[in-house]
N, C-alpha and C positions, 0 to 999 in steps of 0.2 A: 256428621264428623267431615272431613276432608275429604275423603274418596265417592263423595255426591257427585262432586263437580265436574271429578273427571268422568263418570259416567252420563253427565250431561250432556259433555261435549262429544261424548262418542254418539247419542241417542244425535245430535243436530248434527254433524257428518251424516250419518248413516241416513237421516234422510235428506240431507242434501241431496245426495248420490244419489238415492231415491227419486225426489226430482228430475233433477238432469236424466236419470236415465227415463222415465215417463216423456219428459219433453224432446228428449231425442227420439225414441222411437214412436211419436208424434208427428216431428218433421218427418220422417222418413215416410210415416205411410201417407201424409197429405201429398208429400212427393209419387209418391204411389199410385196414386189416385186421380192424377191430371190437379189438385191444387197446390202448385210449384210454387205462386204467389204467398202461399201462406207457408210451405215449409222455409222459402225463405224469412219471415218474417218470423217463425219460432227460432230456426238457426240465429238469427240477429239475436235474440234474447238472450239463448243461451249465451254466446260468445260473450255477451254484453255484462252478463250474470260471471263468469270467472273468466274474462281473456285470456288471463298467463298460464292457466291450468286444461282448458280445453281437452280435458282424457278423451270424449267420447270423437276429436277429431272434425267438430262442426265445421271447422273453415276451409277444409279439405270438399265439404258439400255447397259450400254457395255460392261459388263460382258458378257451378252449374245449374243450381236454382235462379240465380240473378240471369243467367243464358237465356234458358229457358222460359222464363217470365218476365222476357225483355227489359229487366229492367236493369240498361247498360252502363248509366249514372253507379248504379251501386257494383256494378260489377269495375269498372273505372277507379271506385275510391277500394275496392278489397286488395285490387294491384298495388295502392301507393301505401297501403298499412302498416305501419310497424312492429305489428305482433308477429313472433317470431312464432312460425308453424308447427315446430315440434321444439318443447323443450328439455332440454339434457342437464340432467342434474350434476350440480355444480359449475354449472356456466352460465351466463349469462342473468339478469337483473329477476329476485323474485321475493319482491318485499312490496309492501304497499305503494310504494309514490310510483313505481312499476305498473301495477296493476290497474289505478287510477286516472295514470296516461293513454294508456290501451283503453280501459273503459270509454275515456273520451271519445276517443278517436273513433269505436265502433257506434257508440252514442250520434254522432256525428254523419255517418254512412247514411247518403240521401236514400228517403222512401218511397 
């Protein structure tokens, strides 16, 4: 029946949350053991996957990882991003078009 569709969406959302959680902790662990360049790349991946939600606050870590891994072009590009750092409910754009635009900007960050 129709109840199966909602359950599939819930499982998909839970799986996505688990993936984001695992990648976030992988990013942090890489940074703790001196692999800041890898931490930067994992953070960029997380931000690319969901640039507008950023529930883990990955954007707040990327500048540090860019600095310590001597990726100054990435740092300058981050400074000019037009992606909101915090999402306030009821404000800003929260649609497919905004997400696609932000995703494109993040994909263009120098590596």
